[in-house]
C-alpha positions in Angstrom: 0.0 0.0 0.0 1.4 3.4 -0.9 1.5 6.0 1.8 -0.3 9.4 1.7 1.6 12.6 2.3 -0.5 15.4 3.9 -0.2 19.0 4.6 -2.9 21.4 5.8 -4.0 25.0 5.6 -6.6 26.8 7.8 -8.2 29.8 6.1 -11.1 32.2 6.0 -12.7 32.5 2.6 -13.7 36.1 3.0 -10.2 37.4 3.4 -7.5 37.8 0.8 -4.4 36.8 2.8 -4.3 33.8 5.1 -2.7 32.6 8.3 -1.2 29.1 8.5 -1.7 26.8 11.4 1.5 25.8 13.1 0.8 22.6 15.0 3.2 19.8 14.2 1.9 16.6 12.8 -1.4 16.1 11.1 -3.8 18.5 12.9 -6.2 21.3 12.4 -7.0 23.9 15.1 -10.1 26.0 15.0 -11.8 28.5 17.4 -15.2 30.0 18.0 -17.3 31.8 20.6 -19.6 29.4 22.4 -22.9 28.8 20.4 -21.3 30.2 17.3 -19.5 28.6 14.3 -15.9 29.1 13.4 -14.5 30.1 10.1 -13.9 27.1 7.9 -10.6 25.2 8.0 -9.4 23.2 5.1 -7.1 20.2 5.0 -5.4 19.6 1.7 -4.3 16.1 0.9 -1.4 15.5 -1.3 -1.2 12.0 -2.7 1.3 9.8 -4.3 0.4 8.6 -7.7 -2.1 5.8 -7.9 -3.5 6.3 -4.4 -7.2 6.6 -4.2 -9.2 7.9 -1.2 -12.6 6.5 -0.6 -14.1 8.4 2.3 -13.5 10.6 5.3 -15.5 10.7 8.6 -15.4 12.3 12.0 -14.8 10.4 15.3 -13.9 11.1 18.9 -15.5 12.5 22.0 -16.5 15.9 20.5 -17.2 14.8 17.0 -20.7 16.3 17.1 -19.1 19.8 17.5 -17.1 19.5 14.2 -18.8 19.5 10.8 -17.4 18.1 7.7 -18.5 20.8 5.2 -17.1 19.1 2.1 -14.8 16.3 1.0 -13.4 16.3 -2.5 -11.9 13.1 -3.6 -8.6 13.3 -5.4 -8.4 12.7 -9.1 -4.8 11.4 -9.2 -3.3 14.3 -7.4 -4.9 15.7 -4.3 -8.1 16.2 -2.3 -9.4 18.3 0.5 -11.7 18.4 3.4 -13.4 21.6 4.7 -14.3 21.6 8.4 -16.0 24.0 10.9 -16.2 24.0 14.6 -19.5 24.7 16.4 -19.3 24.5 20.2 -22.5 24.3 22.2 -23.9 27.5 23.8 -23.0 26.2 27.3 -19.4 25.0 26.7 -16.2 26.9 27.0 -12.8 25.3 26.8 -11.0 22.9 24.5 -12.7 20.0 22.5 -11.0 17.4 20.4 -12.0 15.0 17.6 -10.5 13.1 14.7 -10.9 13.1 11.0 -10.4 9.6 9.7 -9.5 9.2 6.0 -9.9 5.8 4.4 -9.0 4.3 1.1 -11.4 2.6 -1.3 -11.1 -0.6 0.6 -12.2 1.0 3.8 -8.9 1.0 5.5 -8.0 4.1 7.6 -4.9 5.5 6.0 -4.7 8.8 7.9 -6.0 10.3 11.1 -6.0 14.0 11.5 -6.4 15.5 15.0 -9.0 18.3 15.3 -8.9 20.8 18.1 -11.6 23.4 18.9 -11.2 26.3 21.4 -14.5 27.8 22.6 -14.6 31.1 24.4 -17.3 32.9 26.4 -17.7 35.9 24.1 -16.0 38.9 22.7 -13.2 40.8 24.6 -12.6 41.6 28.2 -13.3 38.7 30.7 -14.7 36.6 27.9 -11.3 35.9 26.3 -9.3 32.8 26.4 -6.3 32.9 28.8 -2.9 32.6 27.1 -2.3 29.3 28.9 -5.4 27.9 27.3 -4.4 29.2 23.9 -1.1 27.5 24.2 -2.8 24.2 25.2 -5.1 24.4 22.2 -2.0 25.1 19.9 -0.5 21.9 21.2 2.5 23.4 23.0 3.9 22.6 26.4 5.1 26.0 27.8 5.2 27.2 31.4 4.0 30.7 31.2 4.2 31.4 34.9 0.4 31.9 35.3 -2.8 30.3 34.2 -5.4 32.9 34.8 -6.6 35.5 32.2 -4.9 38.6 33.7 -1.5 38.7 35.3 0.8 41.7 35.4 3.1 43.8 33.1 6.1 43.9 35.4 9.5 43.2 33.9 10.1 40.3 36.2 10.3 37.1 34.0 7.4 34.8 34.2 7.7 31.0 33.9 10.0 30.0 31.0 10.1 33.5 29.6 13.5 34.5 28.2 15.2 37.8 29.1 16.5 38.4 25.5 14.4 41.0 23.7 16.6 41.2 20.5 17.2 38.5 17.9 19.2 37.6 14.8 18.4 35.3 12.0 19.4 31.7 12.8 20.0 30.4 9.2 19.6 31.4 5.6 16.2 32.2 4.4 13.4 34.4 6.0 12.3 34.8 9.5 8.7 33.7 9.9 6.4 35.7 12.2 3.1 33.8 12.0 0.1 35.1 13.9 -1.3 32.2 15.9 -3.7 34.0 18.2 -5.4 37.4 18.7 -7.7 38.5 21.6 -7.9 42.2 21.3 -10.3 45.0 20.2 -11.2 44.9 16.5 -8.8 47.0 14.3 -6.2 46.5 11.6 -2.8 45.8 13.3 0.5 46.4 11.6 3.3 44.2 12.8 6.9 43.4 12.0 10.4 44.0 13.3 12.5 47.0 14.2 16.2 47.9 14.4 18.0 50.3 16.7 19.4 52.9 14.4 20.8 56.4 15.4 18.9 56.5 18.7 15.6 55.5 17.0 13.6 52.3 16.9 13.2 52.0 13.1 10.1 49.9 12.3 10.0 47.5 9.3 6.4 46.3 8.6 5.9 42.7 7.6 2.1 42.5 7.5 -1.2 43.8 8.8 -3.7 41.7 10.8 -7.2 42.0 9.4 -10.3 43.5 10.9 -13.3 41.2 11.3 -15.3 40.5 8.1 -17.7 37.6 7.5 -16.0 36.0 10.4 -14.6 37.3 13.7 -10.8 38.0 13.3 -9.9 39.8 16.5 -10.9 37.0 19.0 -9.6 33.9 17.3 -6.7 31.5 16.8 -4.9 32.0 13.5 -6.2 35.5 12.7 -6.2 36.5 9.1 -3.6 38.9 7.5 -5.2 41.7 5.5 -2.0 42.5 3.6 1.7 41.9 3.7 3.3 38.7 4.8 4.1 36.6 7.8 7.8 36.5 7.0 10.7 38.9 6.5 14.4 39.0 5.9 16.4 41.2 8.2 19.7 40.2 6.8 22.5 40.2 9.4 20.8 42.9 11.5 19.9 42.5 15.2 16.2 43.2 15.6 13.2 43.2 17.9 9.5 42.8 17.3 6.7 45.3 17.4 3.0 45.6 16.8 1.1 48.9 16.4 -2.4 49.4 17.8 -4.6 52.5 17.5 -2.9 54.4 20.3 0.7 53.1 20.4 3.3 50.6 19.4 4.5 47.8 21.7 8.2 46.8 21.5 10.0 43.7 22.6 12.6 46.0 24.4 11.2 47.7 27.5 13.2 50.8 27.0 11.3 51.8 23.9 8.0 51.3 25.7 9.3 53.5 28.5 10.7 56.2 26.2 7.9 56.3 23.6 4.7 55.2 25.4 5.2 55.4 29.2 1.5 55.5 29.9 1.1 52.0 28.4 2.6 48.6 29.3 6.2 48.9 30.3 6.9 45.3 29.6 4.8 44.9 26.4 6.2 41.6 25.2 6.9 38.2 26.8 8.8 35.7 24.8 9.0 31.9 25.3 10.9 29.1 23.7 8.4 26.8 22.0 8.1 23.1 23.1 5.8 20.5 21.5 3.2 18.6 23.5 5.9 16.1 24.6 8.1 18.9 26.0 10.7 18.8 23.2 12.1 22.3 22.4 11.6 23.3 18.8 14.9 24.8 17.5 15.0 28.5 16.8 11.3 28.9 17.5 9.7 31.3 19.9 6.3 32.5 21.0 6.2 36.3 21.0 3.2 37.5 23.1 2.1 41.2 23.1 0.2 43.1 25.8 -2.0 45.9 24.3 -3.5 47.2 27.5 -2.1 46.8 31.0 -4.0 43.9 32.5 -1.1 41.5 31.8 -3.0 38.8 29.8 -0.5 38.9 26.9 -3.0 37.2 24.5 -3.7 40.4 22.5 -1.4 39.4 19.6 0.6 36.1 19.7 3.1 35.2 17.0 5.0 32.0 16.4 8.5 33.2 15.3 10.8 30.8 13.5 14.4 30.9 12.3 15.7 33.2 15.1 18.3 33.1 17.9 18.2 35.4 20.9 20.9 38.0 21.1 22.5 38.0 24.6 24.8 40.9 24.3 24.5 43.3 27.2 23.2 46.7 26.3 24.1 48.3 29.6 27.5 49.5 30.6 28.6 49.6 34.2 29.7 53.1 35.1 30.8 52.4 38.7 33.5 49.7 38.7 33.0 48.7 42.3 36.7 49.4 43.1 37.1 53.2 43.0 35.5 56.3 41.7 37.2 56.3 38.3 35.1 58.3 35.9 33.5 60.2 38.8 34.5 63.0 41.1 32.9 64.1 44.4 31.8 67.5 45.7 30.8 68.3 49.3 29.4 71.6 50.6 32.0 73.6 52.4 34.7 71.1 51.4 34.9 71.0 47.6 36.1 68.2 45.5 38.1 66.5 48.2 36.6 64.0 50.6 38.7 64.2 53.8 36.1 62.4 56.0 35.6 59.6 53.4 32.0 60.4 53.0 32.0 58.2 49.8 33.5 54.7 50.4 33.8 51.5 48.4 32.5 48.5 50.3 32.1 45.0 48.9 31.8 46.4 45.4 29.2 48.9 46.4 29.3 52.7 46.7 28.7 53.2 50.5 27.7 56.8 51.3 28.1 57.7 54.9 25.9 60.7 54.3 27.3 63.0 57.0 28.3 65.6 54.5 26.0 67.2 51.9 27.1 66.6 48.4 27.4 64.1 45.6 29.4 61.9 43.4 29.1 63.0 39.7 30.1 61.4 36.4 32.8 63.1 34.4 31.0 62.1 31.2 27.8 63.5 29.8 25.0 61.4 28.4 22.2 62.1 25.9 19.2 59.8 25.4 19.8 57.1 27.9 18.4 54.4 30.2 20.1 54.7 33.7 19.5 52.3 36.5 20.8 51.8 40.0 20.0 49.7 43.1 19.9 51.5 46.5 19.4 50.5 50.1 19.1 52.7 53.2 21.5 52.4 56.0 20.7 53.1 59.7 22.4 56.4 60.3 20.9 59.8 59.9 22.8 63.0 60.6 22.0 66.6 61.8 20.3 68.7 60.9 18.0 65.9 59.5 18.4 63.2 62.1 14.7 63.1 62.6 13.6 63.6 59.0 12.9 61.1 56.2 16.0 59.4 54.8 16.9 61.4 51.7 19.1 61.1 48.6 18.6 61.3 44.9 19.7 60.9 41.3 20.2 64.2 39.4 20.7 64.0 35.6 20.9 66.0 32.5 23.4 68.3 34.3 24.9 70.6 31.6 28.7 70.3 31.2 29.0 74.0 31.7 27.4 73.8 35.2 30.0 74.3 38.0 29.8 72.1 41.1 27.3 73.5 43.6 24.4 72.5 45.9 22.6 71.8 43.6 23.5 72.2 39.9 20.9 72.7 37.3 19.3 69.3 36.6 16.3 67.1 36.7 16.2 65.0 39.9 14.7 61.6 40.5 14.1 61.8 44.2 15.2 59.0 46.5 13.5 59.6 49.8 11.5 57.4 52.1 8.0 57.3 50.7 8.8 59.8 47.9 11.1 57.8 45.6 10.3 58.8 42.0 9.3 62.4 42.6 10.6 65.1 40.2 12.7 67.9 41.7 13.5 70.6 39.1 16.7 72.2 40.2 18.5 75.4 39.2 15.5 76.8 37.3 15.0 73.7 35.1 11.5 73.0 33.9 9.4 70.0 32.8 5.7 69.4 31.9 3.7 66.8 33.8 0.1 66.1 32.8 0.4 69.1 30.4 1.4 71.6 33.2 4.8 73.2 33.2 6.4 74.1 36.5 7.4 77.7 37.2 11.2 78.1 37.0 12.6 78.2 40.5 15.7 77.2 42.5 13.9 73.9 43.3 10.4 72.7 42.5 8.8 69.3 43.5 6.3 67.3 41.3 5.0 64.3 43.2 5.0 60.8 41.7 1.8 59.0 40.7 2.3 56.1 43.1 4.6 54.8 45.8 6.4 51.6 44.9 9.4 51.7 47.2 10.2 48.7 49.3 10.5 48.9 53.1 13.6 50.6 54.6 16.5 48.2 54.6 15.5 46.3 51.4 17.1 46.8 48.1 15.2 48.9 45.5 15.9 49.4 41.8 15.4 52.9 40.4 15.5 53.6 36.6 15.6 56.8 34.7 14.9 57.1 31.0 15.7 60.4 29.3 14.8 60.6 25.7 14.5 63.8 23.6 13.1 65.7 26.6 10.9 63.0 28.0 11.9 61.9 31.4 10.5 58.7 32.9 11.1 57.5 36.5 10.7 53.7 37.2 10.7 52.3 40.8 11.0 48.5 41.2 9.6 47.9 37.7 6.7 50.4 37.9 6.6 53.7 36.0 5.8 56.3 38.8 6.4 59.6 37.1 6.6 60.9 33.5 7.6 64.4 32.3 7.7 66.0 28.8 9.7 68.8 27.2 12.4 69.0 29.9 14.5 72.2 29.6 17.7 70.2 30.0 18.0 67.2 27.8 21.5 65.9 28.2 24.4 66.0 30.6 26.1 64.4 33.6 24.6 62.3 36.3 25.1 62.5 40.1 24.2 60.4 43.2 23.4 62.5 46.2 24.6 62.4 49.8 22.0 64.1 52.0 22.5 63.4 55.7 21.4 59.7 55.4 23.4 56.6 55.1 22.8 54.9 51.8 24.3 52.1 49.6 24.4 52.2 45.8 25.2 49.2 43.6 24.8 48.0 40.0 25.1 51.5 38.6 24.5 51.1 34.9 23.6 53.0 31.8 22.5 52.2 28.2 23.0 54.9 25.7 20.1 54.6 23.2 
């Protein structure tokens, strides 16, 4: 008996460009809202010469929910079967059945696994959780959560990888196949971007379609209205993006912070793909986008093939943990010497006694950057603030022409108990927050949106993004303050000493 060779293609007849299913083996995956009917899926059978198919029939526990719309017998070349999925009005979840194909003698020569995903309705709480989507697709991936909503914090979840940039693994194109979409209904451009001259340059691959005869924004394998599900980046390092009506989401957090700080900071979670047996599929990743901020990451899900993560570190350490090379200190009433050793190196950290008022400042200036540092409060507080909140800060965009003083013109990210992330505008600097510009003064405070500091004695991570006049303060992975049109856009960076004992470590910067 000669063997049949199969491949399959799921499609919507109403739309011009089609998404391909990506399950391994012989399978067809469909989705629908409960009580409704899915768009048709078609299985195309490629036969060896002389093989004749006699019939096809459905079997399995949920066979009544799948309908064989048509079955065209091959005439020496190929044949096809068209199938729809119709879950009952009271069922949500995953259902499975089998399409059995027999030859003219009645012998089953091929069994094709059918999967149907039924959801409650359109959008919001009605959507399928990403974990359920992955189950329906036939993958075995630990996301880190199983509920619909989670969070948008940068902390990695489950088997998520830290790499946000990629390169092509082998010759040929990179595939970026849309395998799921649970978002509002609109056309969605998607593709890859490259970091060029302090800009994330987007290269569009395709556009996901709006709904037509069938729902396309709450389905598995959403249709592509135009473009392709593949691209060739050459030898370039690249990330992934998708553009909704209000903003673009990027696989690198820094561009979400710099360009769209009011939206999800961590807009993409990326996972290595494993089949249902747990075998890793080489150079294959699931790239999951978050459109809103509820952390479901099922808005747009792409199966990306022929890529390898780029692990090169984008951040540079600007405090070497040994001495203050590249920095100098300034203390009020003392100057640029430090006779009392207010700034000390301890176990690779910058240990600030805090008895003297002043700072350690970089010799180098920076323009368009992502700065981050860990800090922890010590026990000591000094007069005249021994009874006040512990206080310090990060001042940045200090013009090179500014002489040392308390305090030089700058934008400050406050580090103070309960106030970490506040803006202080020093030396008559200005910024706009929520459309309101501060009146130039020697010092002006603009309070953060939320408090995300950990208890005194624990390590905190503070990040500052300064990009073309936009300043973003991030505390422990949460954006707490955003300003626009800063009057000073580049310059040096300092760490304050303000009558409180404090430790700094992991002082790093990425120049965009």
